[in-house]
C-alpha positions in Angstrom: 22.2 -5.6 3.6 22.2 -2.2 5.2 19.1 -1.0 7.3 18.6 2.5 8.6 15.7 4.5 10.2 14.9 8.1 10.0 12.0 10.6 9.8 10.7 13.6 7.9 8.3 16.4 8.6 4.9 16.5 6.9 3.4 19.7 5.4 1.5 20.1 8.7 4.6 19.4 10.8 3.9 15.8 11.9 7.0 13.6 12.3 6.7 10.7 9.8 8.9 7.7 10.5 10.5 5.7 7.7 13.1 3.0 7.3 15.1 1.7 4.3 17.1 -1.3 3.3 20.0 -1.1 0.8 22.3 -3.7 -0.7 26.0 -3.5 0.1 26.7 -2.3 -3.5 25.0 0.5 -5.4 21.3 -0.4 -5.9 19.9 -1.0 -9.4 16.6 0.6 -8.6 14.5 1.9 -5.6 11.1 0.6 -4.5 8.9 3.0 -2.4 6.6 0.8 -0.3 3.2 2.3 0.6 1.6 0.1 3.3 -2.1 -0.6 4.0 -4.7 0.4 6.6 -3.8 -0.1 10.3 -0.4 -1.7 9.7 3.1 -0.3 9.3 6.3 -0.4 7.2 7.9 -3.3 9.2 5.4 -5.9 7.8 7.2 -6.1 4.4 10.3 -8.0 5.3 9.4 -10.8 2.9 9.6 -8.3 0.1 12.8 -6.8 1.6 14.5 -10.2 1.9 13.6 -11.1 -1.7 14.5 -7.9 -3.4 17.5 -6.4 -1.6 19.8 -9.4 -2.3 18.9 -8.9 -6.0 20.2 -5.4 -5.8 17.1 -3.3 -5.1 16.8 -0.7 -2.4 13.5 -0.5 -0.5 12.1 2.6 1.3 9.0 2.4 3.5 7.3 4.9 5.8 4.6 4.6 8.4 1.5 6.6 7.4 0.4 9.5 9.6 -1.6 8.0 12.5 0.1 4.6 11.9 3.0 2.7 13.3 5.8 4.9 14.7 4.6 8.1 12.9 2.7 11.0 14.6 -0.9 11.8 14.0 -4.4 10.8 15.2 -4.9 7.0 14.9 -6.8 5.9 11.8 -7.7 9.5 10.8 -6.9 12.1 8.1 -8.4 15.4 7.3 -8.3 14.4 3.6 -6.9 11.5 1.6 -4.6 14.0 -0.1 -2.6 14.2 3.1 -1.4 10.7 2.4 -0.4 11.6 -1.1 1.4 14.8 0.1 3.4 12.7 2.6 4.4 10.2 -0.1 5.5 13.1 -2.3 7.8 14.4 0.5 9.1 10.9 1.0 9.6 10.4 -2.8 11.6 13.7 -2.9 13.9 12.3 -0.1 14.4 9.1 -2.1 15.2 11.0 -5.3 17.7 13.2 -3.4 19.4 10.1 -2.1 19.3 8.2 -5.4 18.9 10.8 -8.2 20.0 8.6 -11.1 18.1 5.4 -10.2 14.8 4.0 -11.5 12.0 4.6 -8.9 9.0 2.2 -8.5 6.1 2.5 -6.1 4.6 -0.6 -4.5 1.2 0.0 -2.8 -0.7 -2.6 -0.8 -4.4 -2.4 0.1 -5.2 1.2 1.2 -1.6 1.9 0.0 -2.6 0.7 -3.5 -5.2 3.6 -3.5 -2.6 6.1 -2.2 -0.1 4.9 -4.8 -2.7 5.1 -7.6 -3.6 8.7 -6.8 0.0 9.6 -6.4 0.7 8.2 -9.8 -2.1 10.3 -11.2 -0.5 13.4 -9.9 3.2 12.6 -10.2 3.4 9.9 -12.9 6.6 11.3 -14.3 8.3 10.6 -10.9 7.8 6.9 -11.3 9.2 4.2 -13.6 6.5 1.8 -12.7 3.6 1.1 -10.4 2.9 -2.1 -8.4 -0.4 -2.7 -6.8 -1.2 -5.5 -4.3 -4.5 -6.3 -2.7 -6.3 -3.6 -4.8 -9.8 -3.3 -6.2 -12.6 -0.8 -6.6 -14.5 -1.6 -3.5 -13.8 -2.5 0.1 -14.7 -5.9 1.5 -18.5 -6.7 1.9 -18.5 -6.2 5.6 -16.6 -2.9 5.6 -18.5 -1.6 2.5 -21.9 -2.4 4.0 -20.9 -0.8 7.2 -19.4 2.4 5.8 -22.2 2.9 3.2 -24.7 3.8 6.0 -22.5 6.8 6.8 -23.5 9.9 5.0 -21.2 12.6 3.9 -22.8 14.8 6.6 -21.7 12.3 9.4 -18.1 12.2 8.1 -18.0 16.0 8.1 -19.9 16.7 11.4 -18.3 13.8 13.4 -15.1 13.1 11.5 -13.3 11.5 14.5 -16.2 9.4 15.6 -15.0 5.7 15.8 -16.7 2.8 14.1 -15.9 -0.9 13.9 -14.9 -2.0 10.4 -15.3 -5.6 11.3 -12.0 -6.8 9.7 -11.2 -10.4 10.3 -7.4 -10.9 10.4 -7.9 -14.6 9.6 -8.4 -13.6 6.0 -5.1 -11.8 5.7 -3.1 -15.0 5.0 -3.4 -18.8 5.1 -0.2 -18.7 7.3 -1.4 -18.8 10.9 2.0 -17.4 12.1 1.3 -14.3 10.0 -2.2 -13.9 11.4 -0.9 -14.4 15.0 1.9 -11.9 14.5 -0.6 -9.3 13.1 -2.9 -9.8 16.1 -0.1 -9.4 18.6 1.8 -6.6 16.9 1.8 -3.5 19.1 2.4 -1.3 16.0 -0.8 -2.6 14.3 -3.9 -0.5 15.2 -6.7 -2.8 16.1 -9.0 0.0 17.3 -11.9 1.4 15.3 -11.6 3.5 12.2 -12.8 7.1 12.2 -15.8 8.1 10.1 -13.7 10.5 8.0 -11.1 8.0 7.0 -13.7 5.3 6.4 -15.7 7.5 4.1 -12.7 8.9 2.1 -11.3 5.4 1.7 -14.6 4.1 0.3 -15.0 7.0 -2.2 -11.4 6.9 -3.4 -11.5 3.1 -4.0 -14.7 3.5 -6.0 -12.8 5.7 -8.4 -9.6 3.8 -8.7 -10.6 2.3 -12.1 -11.1 5.8 -13.6 -7.7 6.9 -12.3 -6.0 3.9 -13.7 -7.5 4.6 -17.1 -5.5 7.8 -17.3 -2.1 6.2 -16.5 0.5 5.3 -19.1 3.4 4.0 -17.0 4.1 0.2 -16.6 1.9 -1.5 -14.0 1.9 -4.8 -12.2 -1.2 -5.9 -10.2 -0.9 -8.9 -7.8 -4.0 -10.0 -5.9 -5.4 -13.1 -4.3 -8.6 -14.5 -5.8 -10.0 -15.0 -2.3 -9.2 -11.5 -1.0 -11.9 -10.6 1.5 -10.7 -7.1 2.3 -10.6 -5.4 -1.1 -12.7 -6.6 -4.0 -13.4 -5.7 -7.6 -9.9 -6.2 -9.0 -11.2 -8.0 -12.0 -13.3 -5.0 -12.8 -10.5 -2.5 -12.7 -8.3 -4.8 -14.9 -10.8 -4.0 -17.6 -10.0 -0.2 -17.1 -6.3 -0.6 -17.8 -5.4 1.1 -21.1 -1.6 1.4 -20.8 0.4 -0.8 -23.2 2.6 -2.3 -20.5 0.4 -4.0 -18.0 0.8 -7.3 -16.1 -1.9 -8.8 -14.0 -1.4 -11.8 -11.6 -4.5 -13.2 -9.8 -3.3 -16.0 -7.5 -5.9 -18.7 -7.1 -7.1 -19.2 -3.5 -4.8 -16.6 -1.9 -6.0 -14.1 0.6 -5.4 -10.3 1.0 -1.6 -10.3 1.8 -0.1 -12.2 -1.1 3.4 -11.3 0.0 2.7 -12.8 3.5 1.1 -16.1 2.3 2.4 -19.5 3.2 5.9 -20.0 1.9 5.4 -21.9 -1.3 2.7 -19.5 -2.4 4.4 -16.3 -1.5 7.6 -17.4 -3.2 5.6 -17.6 -6.5 4.3 -14.1 -5.9 7.7 -12.7 -5.0 9.3 -14.4 -8.0 6.7 -12.7 -10.3 7.5 -9.4 -8.6 11.2 -9.8 -9.1 10.9 -10.9 -12.7 8.7 -7.9 -13.5 11.2 -5.5 -11.9 14.1 -7.1 -13.8 12.3 -6.3 -17.1 11.5 -2.7 -16.1 14.5 -1.5 -14.1 
């Protein structure tokens, strides 16, 4: 397995960090990983270690204001900045691998970014994979963010608020939870009003966006996900012919980081789906 790190410049001249993993031989397809809120690209090694030996290449960046990338922590001027960054990243991937199938895997907030990316650039992708997705944020975060008006998000966009996210509900694996809590690249500080508001609004409309898509889609979520909810509702909105939905009984938010036996089932399902669509 080959691993390299690099960066690119965003439209507004921020340095965006990314890394990628490739098999020793020519890859059979590329997966562009879009990580979730407050985390970073380095938290997807279970996916890397499953797929790269099967011949896939994985590219993952750190969102602006996340991980090793530049930008104000937990803040964006608009949600479209995330999408624009992913388009620049996707262009790099296609330049490096012009003839290979290209899939996008988005987790949590990244599932929202990936969905809106697919709405705008569907022809750039051969398939869409969504993990920890839904049409509303967890009850605590939703209840907290709902009190914010659009006026507050505009007038005090960088004001910090506590989303009250409990890392214990990321995974049943205590080692994963401890690693998350102690990870210096994970942002444990408060979210800005602007990002909180745009996340809430974008997730509310995910079902409407998915209705428009025709590309193959795989959804993988835990039935006990406390961070993002409403996945069963958006499943009803899927109109594309090629759709696969996997709801894993009892699992939490990070299905790729669950206890070993459970995550292996999830990763096996991911690998089988990719094999059918590459």
